[in-house]
TORKELUM-294033 format. One record per residue: residue in one letter; residue number from 1; x, y, z of N, C-alpha, C, O in turn. Coordinates in steps of 0.001 Angstrom, whole numbers, plus 500000, padded with zeros to 6 digits. Each point is the difference from the previous one (the first is absolute). Example, Ala and Ser with C-alpha at 12.3 -4.5 7.8 and 13.67 -1.06 7.14 Angstrom:
2
NODE  residu  num    n_xx    n_yy    n_zz   ca_xx   ca_yy   ca_zz    c_xx    c_yy    c_zz    o_xx    o_yy    o_zz
NODE       a    1  513190  494310  507800  499110  501190  500000  500900  501200  500000  501036  499981  500665
NODE       s    2  498614  501069  498615  500820  501190  500060  499230  501090  500730  500509  501108  500169
This chain:
236
NODE  residu  num    n_xx    n_yy    n_zz   ca_xx   ca_yy   ca_zz    c_xx    c_yy    c_zz    o_xx    o_yy    o_zz
NODE       x    1  453033  369301  365909  498928  500761  499279  500133  501593  500187  499362  500863  499397
NODE       x    2  501557  499299  501519  500385  501603  500114  501016  500508  499354  500225  501209  500060
NODE       x    3  500608  497879  499164  501183  500324  499393  499553  501183  498963  498875  500015  499500
NODE       x    4  502096  500951  500235  499807  500861  498967  500127  499649  498687  500897  499235  499647
NODE       x    5  498161  501320  499433  500006  499489  498694  501086  500806  499215  500169  501209  500155
NODE       x    6  500556  498005  498983  501054  500913  499117  499264  500681  499063  498927  499629  499525
NODE       x    7  501790  501565  500174  499576  500887  498840  500235  499395  498717  501130  499603  499715
NODE       x    8  497861  500285  499449  500093  499088  498629  500021  501049  498832  499690  501179  500174
NODE       x    9  500660  498348  498747  499545  500722  498848  498573  500144  499758  499588  501101  499633
NODE       x   10  499554  497867  500537  498714  500367  499713  499470  501004  501061  499114  500768  499626
NODE       x   11  501296  499307  501568  499604  500969  500910  500223  501393  499611  499180  500909  500125
NODE       x   12  502098  499189  499353  500255  501334  499551  499248  500358  498736  499628  501163  499842
NODE       x   13  500144  497977  499315  499291  500236  498786  498555  500366  500433  499474  501010  499532
NODE       x   14  499978  498324  501206  498448  500417  500509  500089  501521  500552  499223  500873  499614
NODE       x   15  501797  499348  501321  500186  501331  500500  500211  500945  498785  499745  501197  500138
NODE       x   16  500625  498410  498900  500358  501129  498843  498925  500351  499128  499802  501089  499461
NODE       x   17  499442  497730  500454  498870  500227  498945  498681  500665  500508  499133  500465  499261
NODE       x   18  500836  499514  502192  498733  500426  500782  499951  501633  499652  498937  500380  499510
NODE       x   19  501921  500449  500655  499877  501322  499507  499362  500324  498658  499269  500981  499864
NODE       x   20  500991  498263  499243  499310  500049  498534  498528  500186  500065  499323  500577  499150
NODE       x   21  500216  498830  502040  498426  500331  500074  499720  501669  500065  499049  500471  499376
NODE       x   22  501615  500164  501217  499943  501365  500303  500255  500811  498600  499335  500967  499626
NODE       x   23  501732  498459  499701  500461  500579  498612  498965  499937  499095  499648  501007  499384
NODE       x   24  499741  497745  500444  498932  499847  499091  498802  500737  500318  499363  500476  499061
NODE       x   25  500205  499703  502208  498964  500733  500347  500185  501695  499923  499093  500824  499881
NODE       x   26  502175  499397  500212  500289  501747  499851  500382  500191  498731  499867  501147  499572
NODE       x   27  500542  498097  499761  500922  500329  498639  499300  499459  498795  499578  500737  499109
NODE       x   28  500295  497815  500882  499506  499343  498873  498459  500082  499654  499568  500166  498859
NODE       x   29  499650  499694  502299  498587  500001  499606  499338  501365  499858  499165  500167  499111
NODE       x   30  501197  500901  501794  499242  501335  499759  500157  500477  498455  501028  499884  499333
NODE       x   31  497817  500641  500264  500024  500468  498423  499593  499137  499348  499475  500422  498970
NODE       x   32  500509  498218  501168  499384  499051  499091  498419  499645  500251  499383  500271  501031
NODE       x   33  500147  499138  497935  498419  499765  500253  499843  498841  501188  500593  498922  499943
NODE       x   34  498692  501389  500928  499812  499156  501199  498756  499205  499943  499009  500479  499450
NODE       x   35  500968  498373  501063  498896  499030  499959  499283  499869  501228  500651  500097  501040
NODE       x   36  498033  499686  499021  499289  499984  501303  499226  498667  499788  498995  499893  499296
NODE       x   37  501603  499104  501404  499395  498726  500022  498964  499654  500917  500043  498929  500606
NODE       x   38  498893  502012  499567  498961  499861  500860  498927  499167  499597  499663  499836  498828
NODE       x   39  499722  499559  502318  498930  499059  499462  498788  500516  501131  500142  500952  500768
NODE       x   40  498738  498245  499139  498735  500491  500841  500330  499752  501533  499425  500689  500843
NODE       x   41  501478  498352  499527  500299  499798  501261  500668  500883  500777  499928  500141  501220
NODE       x   42  500933  500627  497741  500811  501253  500671  499079  501127  500436  500362  500765  500894
NODE       x   43  498524  499357  498539  499055  500985  500172  499147  499771  501345  499549  500879  500734
NODE       x   44  500345  497812  499404  499218  499521  501025  500898  500137  501418  499391  500279  501033
NODE       x   45  501813  499556  498995  500882  499972  501058  500622  501577  500129  501046  500448  499532
NODE       x   46  498085  500106  501143  500138  501408  500169  501231  500286  501055  500329  499213  500887
NODE       x   47  500323  502125  498838  501091  500319  501125  499779  499785  501408  498927  500444  500407
NODE       x   48  501867  498949  500501  499807  499903  501210  501370  500161  500751  500786  499054  500054
NODE       x   49  499448  501985  500440  501296  500346  500632  500616  498986  501046  501205  499774  500111
NODE       x   50  497762  499635  500658  500280  499000  500902  500934  499002  499465  500836  499531  500773
NODE       x   51  499128  500061  497926  500548  499002  499349  501653  500342  500024  500897  499167  499871
NODE       x   52  499239  502085  500301  501529  500416  499833  500810  499143  501055  501160  499653  499776
NODE       x   53  498208  500048  501312  500852  499415  501145  500448  498554  499545  501092  499532  500321
NODE       x   54  498038  499842  498957  500392  498756  499247  500984  500185  498811  500856  499149  499761
NODE       x   55  499013  501907  499548  500663  500097  498945  501549  500277  500302  500883  499616  499233
NODE       x   56  499387  501137  502044  501325  500400  500499  500585  498578  500447  501222  499987  500151
NODE       x   57  498184  498966  500053  500455  498918  500472  500647  499054  498778  500561  498940  500281
NODE       x   58  499334  501462  498542  500435  499424  498772  501537  500051  500226  500579  498969  499657
NODE       x   59  500131  501933  500805  501358  500067  499823  500622  498853  501006  500995  499342  499697
NODE       x   60  498378  500525  501383  500477  498806  501062  499585  498482  499318  500690  498982  500047
NODE       x   61  498074  501170  499355  499453  498805  499310  501183  499462  498812  500386  498835  499906
NODE       x   62  500010  502155  499352  500871  499566  499034  501439  499699  500431  500866  499495  499285
NODE       x   63  499254  500878  501951  501496  499908  500514  499874  498697  501002  500998  499727  500666
NODE       x   64  497941  499534  499459  499901  498902  500898  500994  499023  499641  500417  499393  500986
NODE       x   65  500175  500207  497748  500920  499184  499868  501369  500297  500702  500786  499085  500246
NODE       x   66  499458  502131  500046  501069  500378  500667  500032  499493  501366  500982  499424  500470
NODE       x   67  497894  500804  500186  499711  499412  501376  500218  498344  500009  500669  499499  500904
NODE       x   68  498736  499673  498049  499545  498959  500299  501138  498856  499276  500242  498964  500618
NODE       x   69  500392  501293  498106  500605  499346  499129  501600  500336  500479  500460  501128  500174
NODE       x   70  500213  497660  499981  501542  499958  500227  500671  499012  499381  501227  500073  500058
NODE       x   71  498233  498913  499293  500767  499218  499122  500522  500751  498866  499233  500709  499348
NODE       x   72  502175  499190  500316  500550  500872  499064  499467  499567  498613  499909  500895  499160
NODE       x   73  499711  497800  500475  499359  499485  498788  498695  500797  499730  499723  500585  498952
NODE       x   74  499446  499328  502286  498694  500535  499747  500106  501517  499913  499252  500573  499208
NODE       x   75  501740  500247  501647  500122  501290  499813  500352  500368  498594  499453  501013  499564
NODE       x   76  501426  498292  499596  500468  500278  498744  498742  499757  499209  499704  500928  499248
NODE       x   77  499545  498105  500753  498862  499831  499121  498880  501220  500249  499486  500639  499081
NODE       x   78  500292  499519  502055  499183  501243  500360  500402  501188  499425  499124  500744  499558
NODE       x   79  502008  499566  500367  500539  501311  499688  499788  499877  498415  499601  500980  499372
NODE       x   80  500662  497843  500013  499955  500190  498679  498637  499994  499490  499780  500449  498875
NODE       x   81  499292  499087  501847  498680  500122  499726  499483  501401  500088  499170  500422  499195
NODE       x   82  501332  500321  501809  499546  501453  499981  500794  500685  498988  499463  501019  499566
NODE       x   83  501550  498719  500001  500685  500729  498798  499360  499652  498529  500283  500657  498998
NODE       x   84  498923  498355  501001  499194  499580  498932  498679  500767  499971  499565  500392  498918
NODE       x   85  499765  499843  502244  498836  500569  500005  500074  501633  499715  499172  500691  499406
NODE       x   86  502053  499697  501190  500258  501415  499686  500228  500304  498653  499450  500976  499489
NODE       x   87  501368  498228  499827  500426  500215  498523  498768  499943  499123  499752  500782  499082
NODE       x   88  499524  498225  501304  498629  499564  498924  499198  501217  500442  499543  500638  499052
NODE       x   89  500182  499829  502136  499242  501175  500169  500578  501293  499273  499220  500756  499421
NODE       x   90  501822  499436  500600  500539  501190  499325  499657  500007  498514  499632  501002  499387
NODE       x   91  500523  497804  500105  499645  499748  498413  498517  500511  499920  499622  500877  499223
NODE       x   92  499521  498405  501758  498640  500559  499819  499726  501557  500250  499174  500616  499325
NODE       x   93  501553  499954  501659  499812  501458  500235  500152  500846  498775  499242  500901  499640
NODE       x   94  501920  498650  499730  500478  500782  498751  499115  499668  498864  499610  500936  499302
NODE       x   95  499992  497766  500396  498951  499666  498839  498678  500520  500167  499386  500473  499044
NODE       x   96  500089  499465  502226  498615  500190  500243  499979  501055  501163  499673  499619  501124
NODE       x   97  500641  501606  498664  500069  500990  501296  498609  500397  500397  499103  500277  499205
NODE       x   98  500808  499722  502064  498644  500345  500594  500131  501078  500868  501104  500502  500210
NODE       x   99  497713  499970  500399  499888  500996  500830  498933  499516  501180  498870  499592  499736
NODE       x  100  501613  500508  501465  499084  499474  501235  498751  500831  500190  499847  501142  499567
NODE       x  101  499290  498164  501121  498631  500640  500298  499894  501011  500987  498931  500597  500136
NODE       x  102  502174  499696  500656  499877  500831  501208  499395  501394  499618  500361  500602  498989
NODE       x  103  498635  499903  501942  499421  501172  499935  500932  501231  500128  501077  499835  500573
NODE       x  104  498632  501253  498991  500844  501362  500038  499891  500259  501604  501056  500389  500497
NODE       x  105  498044  499489  500237  499842  500292  501417  499554  498895  500740  499260  499195  499435
NODE       x  106  501105  500608  501875  499544  499154  501068  499067  500833  500905  500512  500852  500725
NODE       x  107  498182  498963  499281  499245  500846  500884  500109  499433  501243  500424  498858  500175
NODE       x  108  499145  502027  500871  499959  499576  501409  501259  500246  500739  500931  500583  499444
NODE       x  109  499159  498933  501989  501151  500156  500755  500035  498677  500878  499158  499107  499919
NODE       x  110  502009  500897  500987  500074  498803  500738  501310  499265  499504  500633  500282  498983
NODE       x  111  499651  498719  501931  501441  499265  499689  500003  499389  498764  500964  500105  499241
NODE       x  112  497807  499116  500423  500067  499291  498742  500007  500992  498803  500595  499665  498976
NODE       x  113  498852  501392  501088  500136  500796  498897  501233  500623  499710  500382  500200  498846
NODE       x  114  500388  500181  502380  501285  500564  499979  501002  498869  499555  501060  500322  499465
NODE       x  115  498666  498558  500717  500915  498877  499703  499721  499819  498385  500989  499800  499295
NODE       x  116  497868  500254  500161  499889  499877  498673  500641  501183  499179  500619  499838  498948
NODE       x  117  499144  501427  501697  500673  500903  499209  501503  499942  499865  500640  500366  499014
NODE       x  118  499882  499081  502205  501646  499802  499957  500220  498889  498866  500945  500136  499223
NODE       x  119  498297  498902  500688  500220  498962  499024  500111  500626  498550  500941  499815  499228
NODE       x  120  497937  500956  500535  499930  500689  498792  501207  501006  499750  500411  500139  498848
NODE       x  121  500167  500564  502202  500979  500985  499779  501492  499155  499702  500961  500494  499410
NODE       x  122  498980  498286  501082  501240  499274  499756  500046  499074  498931  500818  499085  500096
NODE       x  123  498412  500985  498839  499839  499127  498836  499652  500761  499023  499577  501138  500206
NODE       x  124  500564  498296  498467  499433  500638  498724  498745  499145  499626  499754  498984  500651
NODE       x  125  499452  501409  498314  498880  499354  499620  500083  499055  499038  499022  499366  499602
NODE       x  126  502370  500462  499894  500209  499129  498766  500344  498519  500396  499792  499609  501149
NODE       x  127  500680  499662  497990  500432  498575  500208  499065  499263  500733  500330  499396  501021
NODE       x  128  498395  500604  498491  499027  499365  500626  499683  498392  499784  499691  499186  500870
NODE       x  129  500481  500593  497689  499651  498701  499806  501186  499164  499313  500461  500412  498935
NODE       x  130  499985  498544  501593  499475  499248  501291  500396  500696  501176  500927  500806  499936
NODE       x  131  498449  498962  501173  500285  500573  501376  501234  499214  500462  499993  498818  500344
NODE       x  132  501133  502053  499614  501136  499076  500861  499756  500032  501386  500517  499092  500650
NODE       x  133  498749  501826  500007  499704  499852  501452  499543  498676  500197  500567  499240  500785
NODE       x  134  498277  500385  498438  499409  498800  500205  500904  498897  499571  500188  499051  500761
NODE       x  135  500348  501006  498144  500942  498772  499613  501083  499805  500972  500413  498853  500174
NODE       x  136  500165  502253  500565  501191  499616  500896  499206  499405  501253  500568  499041  500521
NODE       x  137  498338  501313  500001  499283  499417  501095  499673  498501  499858  500207  499145  500862
NODE       x  138  499205  500650  497814  499670  498522  499650  501316  499197  500034  500152  498924  500580
NODE       x  139  500768  501745  498723  501296  499106  499714  500679  499816  501180  500799  499064  500007
NODE       x  140  499077  501649  501079  500616  499883  501281  499415  498957  500578  500701  499112  500487
NODE       x  141  497994  500829  499549  499056  498936  500416  500392  498525  499410  500027  499016  500740
NODE       x  142  500227  500926  498088  500421  498860  499227  501203  499449  500552  500136  498804  500258
NODE       x  143  500858  502201  499945  501447  499687  500375  499800  499490  501512  500625  498972  500265
NODE       x  144  498699  501516  500637  499845  499806  501381  499399  498660  500149  500357  499227  500889
NODE       x  145  498649  500471  498164  499493  498653  500136  500940  498690  499743  499686  498864  500357
NODE       x  146  501483  501472  498984  501067  499049  499795  500570  499820  501367  500551  498912  500166
NODE       x  147  499443  501771  500682  500505  499832  501393  499013  499368  500935  500277  499000  500661
NODE       x  148  498531  501627  499376  498900  499468  501061  498650  500361  499351  499702  501160  499716
NODE       x  149  499519  497807  500072  498885  500150  499276  498982  500867  500754  499298  500729  499299
NODE       x  150  500525  499293  502003  499096  500965  500846  500310  501364  499601  499191  500809  499547
NODE       x  151  502173  499397  500680  500453  501462  499548  499552  500377  498776  499488  501104  499812
NODE       x  152  500664  498040  499294  499710  500304  498542  498429  500468  499749  499615  500947  499314
NODE       x  153  499555  498064  501482  498602  500445  499943  499599  501281  500630  499196  500727  499418
NODE       x  154  501329  499613  501776  499772  501050  500501  500434  501208  499051  499230  500912  499698
NODE       x  155  502073  498990  499873  500508  500841  499090  499120  500269  498822  499813  501156  499621
NODE       x  156  499675  497880  499825  499128  500009  498834  498819  501001  500306  499769  501012  499337
NODE       x  157  499509  498556  501774  498905  500902  500506  500248  501425  500214  499172  500896  499832
NODE       x  158  502123  499244  500578  500478  501389  500178  500291  500668  498467  499575  501139  499802
NODE       x  159  500954  498345  499406  499995  500326  498648  498907  500220  499532  499915  501050  499363
NODE       x  160  498857  498103  500748  498894  500394  499520  499370  501275  500477  499432  500761  499216
NODE       x  161  500680  499494  502199  499360  501082  500540  500909  501294  499350  499438  501061  499730
NODE       x  162  501861  498761  500073  500636  501162  499562  499410  500186  498437  499610  501101  499611
NODE       x  163  500371  497858  499645  499058  500243  498675  498794  500702  500017  499805  500832  499115
NODE       x  164  499270  498951  501831  498851  500838  500383  500293  501243  500270  499397  500862  499360
NODE       x  165  501430  499479  501480  500411  501362  500536  500499  500809  498811  499670  501186  499995
NODE       x  166  501108  498342  498947  500447  500695  498839  498693  500581  499268  500015  501162  499593
NODE       x  167  498949  498089  500257  498904  500472  499443  499272  501004  500812  499609  501040  499471
NODE       x  168  500191  498715  501761  499022  500939  500810  500760  501066  500411  499397  500900  500585
NODE       x  169  502057  499237  499209  500648  501119  500204  500196  501008  498561  500484  501130  499923
NODE       x  170  499037  498132  499176  499897  500553  498566  501511  500275  499506  500326  500996  499354
NODE       x  171  500538  497983  501042  501460  499984  499519  499925  499123  498793  500768  500198  499058
NODE       x  172  498426  498928  500922  499911  498892  498820  498617  499681  499662  499006  500089  500720
NODE       x  173  501100  499481  497925  498617  499460  499553  500018  498492  500377  500969  499382  500438
NODE       x  174  497716  500112  499298  499779  498394  500142  501020  499360  499173  500806  499261  500564
NODE       x  175  499261  500909  498270  500881  499479  498995  501463  500112  500338  500827  499168  499625
NODE       x  176  499443  501835  501059  501536  499986  500359  500044  498952  500963  500941  499211  499915
NODE       x  177  498041  500606  501172  500336  498900  500999  499974  498741  499460  500820  499215  500475
NODE       x  178  498319  500302  498492  500027  498852  499422  501120  499672  499340  500517  498914  500264
NODE       x  179  500095  501971  498730  501264  499897  499214  501098  499732  501061  500844  499118  499840
NODE       x  180  499105  501729  501312  501217  499903  500986  499916  498533  500604  501067  499421  500203
NODE       x  181  497815  499977  500078  500036  498645  500436  500574  499103  499079  500868  499174  500281
NODE       x  182  498546  501038  498436  500702  499198  498795  501381  500202  499842  500683  499067  499578
NODE       x  183  499864  502090  500719  501411  500247  499796  500776  499093  501146  500882  499179  499748
NODE       x  184  498619  501132  501520  500641  499094  501049  499891  498461  499673  500879  499193  500302
NODE       x  185  498037  500511  499099  500115  498551  499591  501162  499519  499072  500603  498927  500027
NODE       x  186  499546  502110  499175  501225  499667  498911  501226  499979  500773  500823  499125  499730
NODE       x  187  499425  501726  501211  501263  500150  500785  500056  498698  500750  501145  499571  500141
NODE       x  188  497950  499745  500343  499930  498871  500799  500420  498905  499036  500926  499235  500268
NODE       x  189  498408  500705  498659  500211  498822  499076  501368  500026  499369  500464  498935  499595
NODE       x  190  500238  502199  500281  501251  500257  499323  501108  499642  501016  501044  499504  499578
NODE       x  191  498781  500719  501722  501159  499904  500871  499739  499227  501240  500969  499463  500536
NODE       x  192  497792  500401  500019  499584  499412  501044  499486  498774  500282  500297  499396  501031
NODE       x  193  498812  500099  497980  499284  498797  499758  501068  498731  500302  499653  498980  500596
NODE       x  194  501465  501216  498982  500837  498815  499979  500728  499759  501286  500731  499026  500184
NODE       x  195  499005  502009  500786  500817  499752  501241  499032  499328  501005  498937  500486  500385
NODE       x  196  501657  498172  500027  499366  499164  500844  499733  500390  501409  501004  500125  500702
NODE       x  197  497708  500116  499914  500001  500427  501293  500641  499441  501185  500238  500637  501026
NODE       x  198  500085  497858  498723  500551  499290  501021  501699  500248  499938  500766  499422  500771
NODE       x  199  499605  501380  498351  501394  500467  499962  500278  501052  501219  501130  500323  500367
NODE       x  200  497867  500070  500098  500167  501025  501200  500075  499139  501140  499221  499055  500128
NODE       x  201  501786  501250  500819  500165  499311  501255  498886  500181  500870  499405  501077  500051
NODE       x  202  500227  497778  500747  498837  500091  500810  499970  501218  501011  498924  500531  500278
NODE       x  203  502243  499896  500255  500173  500994  500907  499573  501363  499422  499450  500903  500631
NODE       x  204  500884  499099  498108  499464  501312  499186  498672  500113  499747  499399  501073  500064
NODE       x  205  500037  497750  499616  498475  499973  499749  499235  500196  501442  498950  500642  499983
NODE       x  206  501445  498926  501041  499470  500133  501167  499943  501580  500719  499099  500491  500678
NODE       x  207  502015  500008  498965  500272  501397  500226  499405  501022  499018  500043  501201  500267
NODE       x  208  499457  498381  498712  499510  501050  498949  498911  500779  500470  500050  501216  499814
NODE       x  209  498782  498186  500880  499043  501008  500388  500396  501000  501092  499415  501073  500148
NODE       x  210  501532  498547  500548  500462  500918  501027  500621  501150  499118  499604  501156  500145
NODE       x  211  501356  498523  498955  500780  500996  499266  498962  500902  499165  500156  501202  499785
NODE       x  212  498753  498013  499779  498946  500885  499241  499403  500945  500829  499634  501094  499570
NODE       x  213  500233  498535  501680  499312  501058  500914  500791  501060  500242  499434  500939  500558
NODE       x  214  501933  499216  499137  500694  501071  500241  499899  500875  498936  500369  501152  500229
NODE       x  215  499178  498558  498540  499399  500788  498985  498924  500946  500472  499999  501225  499880
NODE       x  216  499005  497940  500725  498768  500744  500660  500336  500946  500867  499453  501103  500021
NODE       x  217  501655  498468  500916  500376  501108  501018  500564  501316  499378  499741  501138  500393
NODE       x  218  501059  498520  498588  500619  501046  499188  499003  501151  499519  500196  501208  500134
NODE       x  219  498696  498181  499279  498849  500688  499487  499444  500724  501191  499810  501213  499906
NODE       x  220  499948  498231  501064  499284  500786  501310  500821  501122  500348  499508  501086  500305
NODE       x  221  502000  498644  499653  500914  501189  500481  499612  501008  498977  499761  501146  500382
NODE       x  222  500131  498467  498032  499920  501036  499178  498793  500860  499972  500109  501188  499696
NODE       x  223  498751  498286  500600  498750  500534  500369  500145  500950  501173  499618  501150  499784
NODE       x  224  500878  498568  501448  500355  500863  501258  500666  501274  499403  499557  501094  500349
NODE       x  225  501445  498834  498802  500903  500967  499475  498972  500920  499103  500008  501230  500037
NODE       x  226  499299  498152  499329  498971  500992  499155  499152  500594  500957  499962  501230  500009
NODE       x  227  499322  498117  500829  498998  500660  500993  500536  501188  500677  499295  500991  500187
NODE       x  228  502196  498926  500265  500790  500898  500643  500104  501280  499065  499809  501149  500397
NODE       x  229  500513  498499  498345  500049  501105  498991  498757  500926  499857  500000  501230  500016
NODE       x  230  498840  497848  499827  498733  500581  499987  499623  500729  501248  499395  501054  499798
NODE       x  231  500810  498646  501360  499705  500652  501116  500463  501251  500280  499384  500860  500630
NODE       x  232  502054  499266  498746  500879  501214  500129  499776  500915  498852  500644  501036  499834
NODE       x  233  498382  498524  499355  499593  501058  498929  500938  499950  498943  500083  501065  499390
NODE       x  234  500678  497989  500191  500715  499995  498720  499125  499782  498785  499146  499114  500031
NODE       x  235  501021  501647  498901  499115  499971  498885  500658  498998  498902  501150  500052  499564
NODE       x  236  497784  498986  500086  500743  499163  498989  500414  500558  498661  500605  499290  499196
């Protein structure tokens, strides 16, 4: 279970296409007519900086398969699923460019406001529909469920909270979240559905919850680092 995974062509391909997200947001989309897929529910869910703490956990939620999945065939299928959703999302970003709902300023002070400002300063406002943030978290949950059903259920709840956080932090619209979930389902159908859960050894299934808890621990460390930066007065 602890043996290192070999570096494969799909791994390299996934790493190579991820930076295109920034290229599309910085070069391809600006200057074009932008869409605003807002619905009434978006207006009802007002800005709440406290949700920034949940939002930041998306990076660990999306990386949960790194902690949980060790069978090479399932690793391969998971990477192919991620490649599929990234490429489909890129097509959507170019064909239907959107601009996010974030406000020009975040009023108030405190750690949550500081954190939300840091999130805004580290990301652009484009490439909203579908939400890759949400799609990756749900796809990670689907993949982990192939190893341990309980881990998959918890990861699904985590992904749902991340989806809510993207709306409450005004990083995404409700429709972005819905299409992100649908995109994750496409990735699951394309690459993961055919993998039998009983193909994972019992020992790996048994230790999956403990390994998943390591992701939660990593998130706690991240939050402590951010809190330290806030307390010493680093500007986001």
